[in-house]
N, C-alpha and C positions, 0 to 999 in steps of 0.2 A: 483842243481836242484833235485827234488825228482824222484824216480824211474819212476813213471808214466808220468812226463813231458819228461824224457829221451825216454820212449817208443813212445810218441807222436812225438817227434823230428825225431826218426827214421822212423816212419811210413810215416810222412809228407815228409821226404827227399825221400824215395822210391817213393811215389806217384808223387811228383813233378817231379823228374827225369824221370819218365815214360811218363810224359805229356808235357815236355819241347818242343818237337818239334811241339806240336799243335799251338803254338804262333808264329812260324817261318813260314812266308808266302813268296811265290814266287810272282814276278811282276804280277799285274792284272790291267787292264783298266788305269786309270790315275797314277797309282803307277808303275812306270817304274823300280823300283829297288826293291829288296827283302826288307821286312819290318817285324816288329813284331806287332801283334795286341792282344787285351786283352783276346781273347777267348770268350766262351758263345755267347751271342746275338750280340757281337761286331765283329764277324768274318768279316775280310776284311776291317776294319776300321784302319787307322793310326792316332793316337792321339798324341798331343805334350807331356803332362807330363806323360800320361800313358806310352808311349813307352819309356821314360826315365827311369821310375821305373822299367819297364820289363827288360830293358838292365842292369840296376844297379843289379837287382837279378841274371839274367842269367850269367852275367860276373863272379859273385861270384860262381856259380855252374859249370862253365866250366871246363871240365876235358879232357886231351888228346888233341893231336894236331889237329886232324880233327874236333872234336866238338868245339875247341876254334876258328877255322877257320871259322866254319859255323856261330857261333853266331856273330862273328866279322863282317862278311859279312852282315848279317841282320841288325846289329846295325848301320853300316855305311850306309846301305841302308836307314834307317830311315831318316838320315840327308840329304842324296842325294835327297830323294823324296821331302822333305820339300823345299830345296833350288831350286829344279826343278820348284816349283810353286810360287817362289818369284816374286812379281811384281816390275816395275822399281822404285817405290817409296819406295821399302824396305819391304812392307807388306808381311807377310808370314801367311797362314792360320793355324788355331788351328787343323783342321781335314781334312783328305782327305779320301774319301770312294770309295768303288768299284762301288756303284750303282748311283754316280753322273751322270747325263745325258750329257749335252754339256760341262760343266767344273766344278770343285768343287765349291759347293754352296757359300762359303765365298769369293772366288775370284770373282765370278760373281757379288754378291753384292757389293764388294769393287770397282769394275769397274764402276758400276752404280753410285757410289758417296756416298754409304751408309758406314759411318765409324762404323764398328762393331769391336768387340775385335779381336786381332791378336794373334799369337803364343804366348803361355804363356812362361814365362821366364825360359825355360828349354833347349833351342836350344844350347846355349854355354856350359851348364852344361852337356849335352850329348856328345858334341864334346870333352870337357876336360876329361870326364870319359873314353871314348873310346881311346883317345890319350894317356892319362896317363896309361890305362891299358895295351895297346898294345906297348907302348914306340914309338909311331910314330904319328907326328903331321902334316907331309907333305902332307897327304891326304886331308887336307883342306886349304892348301896354297892359292889355286885358289879361295876360297871363302872369303879371307880376306875383300875385299871391299864390298862383299854382307853382310857380318856380320856387318860392319860399317853402311851399309844402313838399316839393321834391327833395330839396336838402334836408328838411326836418325828417323825412323818411329815412334819408341816408344815416342822419345822426341816431335815429331811434333804433335802428336794426343793425347797422353795419359799422358803427363807431366803436373803437376800443379805447375807452378813457385812459387806461393806464399808459399806453404807449402814445396815444394821441394819433393813431393810424386808423384807417378803415380796413375792414376784412370782408373776404368773399364769404357769403353764406354757404356755398357749395362750389362744386366744380363745373356748374352747368352754364354754357354760354359766357365763359370768361374772356373771350377775345382770343387769348393765345390758348386755344381749347385744351391741349394736353400739357400744358406747363406743368412740370413735375413739382413745382413748389406749391401747387394747389390740387392738381389732378390726383384723385384717389386718396386725399388727405381728409382728416376730420372737418366737419362743418364748423365754420366761424373760427378756424384756427390760423389762417394764413393772411397776414397783411401783405398783399402782393405788391410788388414795385409797379406792375402795370396799373392797378387800381389807384394807388396813391400818387404815382408820378402824374397820370393824366387828371387826378382829382385836383392837384394843384392848379393846372391849367383851367379846370372847369370853374374853380372857385374865382379865380382871377377874371374869367369871362363873366361871371355873374356879378362881380364888382363893377365891371365896365357897363354892363346892361343897366345896373341900378344908377350908376352915375348919369348915364344918358337919359334915364327916365326921370332924373331929378330927385332920386332917393339917395341923397348923399350919406345919410347915417347908415343906411343898409350896405352902401358901397364900402364904406369904411369897415363895416362888420365882416363882409366877405373877404375883403383884402387881408384884414388880420387872420381870418381863418386860413387863408392861403398861405401866409408867412409862417403861421404856427405849424401848418401840416409840412411844409417844406423843411422846416427845422426838425421836425420829428423824423423825416425820412433820412435827412443827414445823420441824425443822432443814432437812430435804430438800424438804418439800413446799410450805412456806409462801413465797410470793413477796412480797418486800418492796415491790416496785413496784406490782403489781397488787393487792395486799392480798387474796389468794385462795390456796386450797389446790389445788395441781396433782398429778396423777399424774406420776411421773418416770421417765425412761429410765436403766436401770442398766447398759447395755451400753456402759460407758465405760472406756477404757483407753488408754494409750499405744501406737500401733501403730507400733513402730520397725522399720526395715529399712535394711541396709547402714549409712551413716553419718547417715542421716536421723534426726530426732526424738531426738538423744541428750542435748539440753539440758533445759530445764524441760519436764517432762512433764505429763500430765493429773493435776492435783491435786485437782480437784472430784470428788465421789463419783457425781454424778447430773446429768442435764440435765432442766429442767421440760419437761413435755409441755403446752405452753400452750394447752390446749383447755378451755374453761369448761363443765364438766359439773356436774349437780346434786350429784355425788359430793363437790364441794368443800365442801358444807355438812355432810357427815357428822361432821367433828370437832365440831360442836355437839351432835350426839346422844352422841358418845363421850366428851365432856368433854375433848377434846384441846386445843380452841382456848383460848388466853389471853383474858382479857377484852377487850383491845384489838382482837385478832383477831375475836372475836365480834361487836364493834360494826361493824366493817367489813363482815362477812358479813351482818349484819342490816339495818343502815341504808343501806348502798349496794347490794350486790348483790342481796339479796332484794327490794329495792324498785325495781330498775332496769327500767323497762318496755321498754327497748331490748334487754335481754339476758334475765333470767329471770322477771320478774315478769309474770304473766298475770292477767287478770280471774279466772281459775280456779285460781290457785295458782302453782306453780314449774314452769317448763319443765325438761324433763329435760336439754336442751342450749340453750345460750344462743342467741338468735335471730340474733345477728350472726356466728356461726360458719359457715364455708364448707359444713360438713357438715349444716347445719340441714335437716331434711325430715320431714315428717309422714305419709309414704306408709303404707299399710296393709301389713304384713308379719309373717310368722311364721318362725321359724327362720332368721334371728334375728328376735325381736321388736324393735320400733322404739323406741329411746330417744334418738332424735336431735331431740328437741324436744317430743313429745307429753306431755300431762299424765298422769302416773301417780299413783294416790292413795297409794301407798307413799311416793313422793317427798314429796308434801304433808305426809303425817304426820310423816316423819322430820325435815323442816325445821321444821314446826310445833312438834314436841316439842323440838328443839334450840333454838329461839327461846325457848320457854317456860322452858327449863333456865337460860338466861342473863338472864331477866327482860324479854325484848322481847315483852310480852304483846300490844301494839297490832299489831305485825307479824305475830304468830302469828294475831291475830283476822282479819286480812285474808285469811289463807289459809284459815282456817275457813270464813268466809262465802263464799269462791270455791268452796270444795270442796262446800259444801251446795248452791249454786246450780247447780254443774255436775251432780252427781249427781240432785238433785231434779228438774231439768229433764228429764234423760234418763229418769228413772223416769216422769215424767208423760207423755213423748211416746212412749216405747218400751214401757213396762211392765217393763223390766228394767234392768241395769247393764252396762256394757261394760268391756273390759280397759284401753284407754286412749283418750285424747281430743285433739281439735284445740285447741290453747291460743288460737287466735284466736276461733273460733266457739263452742267448747264442745261441737261435734258429736261423737258417739261414732265412733271409727275402725274397731274391729272387735271380734269375739269377745263377742257378747251372751251374757248368762248368767253372766258371770265374777263371782265373788264374793271370795274370798280377801281381799286387802288392802283391797278397796273397803270392807269392814266397819269399817276403821280410822276412817271418818268418824265413827262413834259414840263411839270413844275420844276423838276431838278434842272432840266436843260435851261429853262427860262431864267431860273434863279442864278445859275452859273454865269450866264451871259448878262447878269445885272438888274433883272427884274426883282422888285421887291416881293417877298415872300408873303402869301396871304396870311401867315401867322401873325402878320402885324395887326390884324384886325382883332386878335383874340384876347388881348389884355391892355391895360393901359400903359 
């Protein structure tokens, strides 16, 4: 790295270490255990994948016995809080916040019979991360049956048997909030690459947890499910012409009436939703992509300055999509092009997994420049950024997965990634 990038890395490390404690919250209201929140406007909120990435970054930064103990206490608290709100059918909410009145909103709606989205596939990944880092899995032994119920709930409500993929129930709290492949589309119609790509990693993490708990038969079961899902993603999601992974529409069937459509019916299982979002790179993180597929993602899509490649990393939506827009918005947050550091990290790590170090280095340098300049100019970091100018869009004081920039630096310099704890 150039001297300026090294200087940015040092200033960001100093700033982030000075702010780490801001994310570590003590029990409040429905959150009976310590937890980690994203900072900024999200103070007092416990989110599923947000807390995973925060812990992923914090464990990488942990120094000294007392600091390690404190971070571990809050990391475990995330899991304890989510499990504390699991319902009898296995449902776990995506988010728990301190201002809920009677009970967490998603729990209330589920009890009323509304099938909304549930905890995104980062629960077992967080458990595996914590257990691998600490060398202790016994703290979750009592949750073994509850984790089985969590996956059973996913299979009962969100599994599309014909394609072998999982679908979102709706477009509420889907991680990439306004992903056009799901946002505004019919319920239960989208098998999103985000959901299925990270679910492969979640199933692998569950297999690892089961093996460490001595449940070898269940470990084999979940490993087989992970392999089958990965194959379904390759079969249904990989586009042979565009050389890219797409989310797919599963609301596909022969709609016959009277004497029409009695001949050759719909034999394809899904239709690609040809919108190029950053989610198409998740198969690099999860190990789904075959080597030839990874090469297309790394050497073409991740390097294309007309679509994904920005000076500051990877655009969350390709520039040439009609929905491309970098407006400031919350609820939903804007993933229609802005730079998000979690996107940069997932793609960086995926490229490194497949040996594309040069391309990963481009993302690292862009991320350092983006955050380093923001810190210099504003004295803080923001939630997401303009991919053309690097200007912050909104929500100063946001921490959470911005901390992942230091994971990137350390891994570039030879540190083993914490993703090594997530599967066998």
